[in-house]
N, C-alpha and C positions, 0 to 999 in steps of 0.2 A: 688775215683775209686774204684769198686769192683776187675776188672780185672787188669793186669799189666799195667803200663801206658807207658810204653816204651818198644822197643825191639832192640836187636843187630842184625843189618845187615850185608851183606856179603861186605868185603873189603879185598884187598891183603895184604895189610901190616899194615893198620891203624885201629883204632875202628870208625865205623861207625854206628850211632843210631837213631832211630826215636822216639819220644816223643808225648804224647797226652795229651792233657788237655781241659776243658770245656771253661776257659778264660786264659788270658796269667799268670796270677800270679800261677794258677794250672799247667798251661805248665811249668812253671820256678821251680817250687816245685819237677814236675816231672822228669826235664831233672837232677837237682841235684841229685835227690835220684837215677835216674837210673846212671849216672855217678858214684856216689860214690859207690853204689852197685857192680859196674863192676871193680872198682879200688880195692875194698877189694875183690872180688870172693866169696863172700857169702852175707847173711842177714846182714843188719846195725844193730849194736846193738844200744839201748838208748842212748841217750846223757848224758854227766857226766860234761862236760864243760859249762860255762857262753856263752851267744850267742854273738856274734862278729857283730855288726853294719854294715848293708851294702846298700849305696844309690848311685844312678846313673840315668841319663835320658839319655835316647836315643829313638828318635821318631819313631825309625823303628824297629818292632817288632824282627828282625834276630839279628840285632847290638845287642838289650837290652840283647835276649837270650846269643850272643855270649861275651858280656862283663860279664853277671852275673856268668857265668861258669868259664870264665877266671878269673873273681874276687876270687871264690872260692876255684880255684886252685892255685892263688896265696896265698891267705890267710890259706888254708891248709899247704901249704910248710913252710911259714914264720913262723905262729903260731904253726906247728906240730900237727895239729888235723886234724884227719879224719871227717868230717862233716855227721850227721846222721839224723839231724831235720832241719827244715827250717821253715819259717814264712816270707811271703811277701805279700804286696799289690803294686799294679799297677796302676795308673790313666790313663786318657785318651790321655795326652801328653806323656807318656813312662817314668813316673816318677817311680822309684821302690824305696820301702823302705821296709827293713826286717832286718833278722838277721838269722844266722845260728850257731849253736851248734853241738857238737861232742865228738870224745873221743881222749884223747891223742895218739898219734901213739905209744909212749912208753907203753901204756896200753893195745894193741894189742896183742891177744897170737902168731899171727904171722905176717909176714911182708905182706904189701898189695900187692895185684895178679898181677896188672898192675901199671907201671910207666907212668902216661898221662904226657908229656909235654907242650901241646898246644892246644888250641880250634883253628880249622883252620875257614876260609872265604871258602874254596873248597866245594861247594855243600850245602851252609848253606841256610835255607830257614824256613820260618813259613808261613802257609795256614790255610784258613778255610777247615774244616774237619769235616763232619758226624755232625754237629750241634756244633763243637768247635773247637779246633786248631789243626795241627800235624806240627811239626818241624823236622827236619833231619840236622844232625851235624856230622862232621866227625873231631876225635880228635888225634892229632899227638903223635903216642908213642913213 
C-alpha cells in the first residue's frame, strides 16, 4: 500500500487504532506494522534477527487479528525483540502461517515509546471496506 495502512484514533486512556488491508494477510501485516511503529514511536528499522514462526487457527477474522497481535506482543516480550518485518499467509479456514523478525531491544538507541499490555476485545472488529478490509483494535496501555 502506498498510503499508510493504519491510523491512530482518539481514545481517552488507551491506544485505539484502525487498520486497512486488501485481504486478511495484508490486514494482519498492516496491524503488526502499525502497532510496533506506535510502540517504538518512530519509523521501524530493518530486521536483524531470525524470524520467529507463528501459526494459529481462528475461524473469525476479528479473533484471528486479536490472537495474532497478542502473540506478537507475547513473543516480543519473551524474546526481547521489537518486531519490524512480517510474512503472513491466511487460508479460508482462518489458518495463519507466518513469521516475524525484528531488532533486539538492547540494540535500540532508545527505549520504546509505549508499553502495550494487551489487545482488548472491546470495540474489536474486522469488516469489508472499500474493496478490502478495515479493522479497529483497542490496546491496553
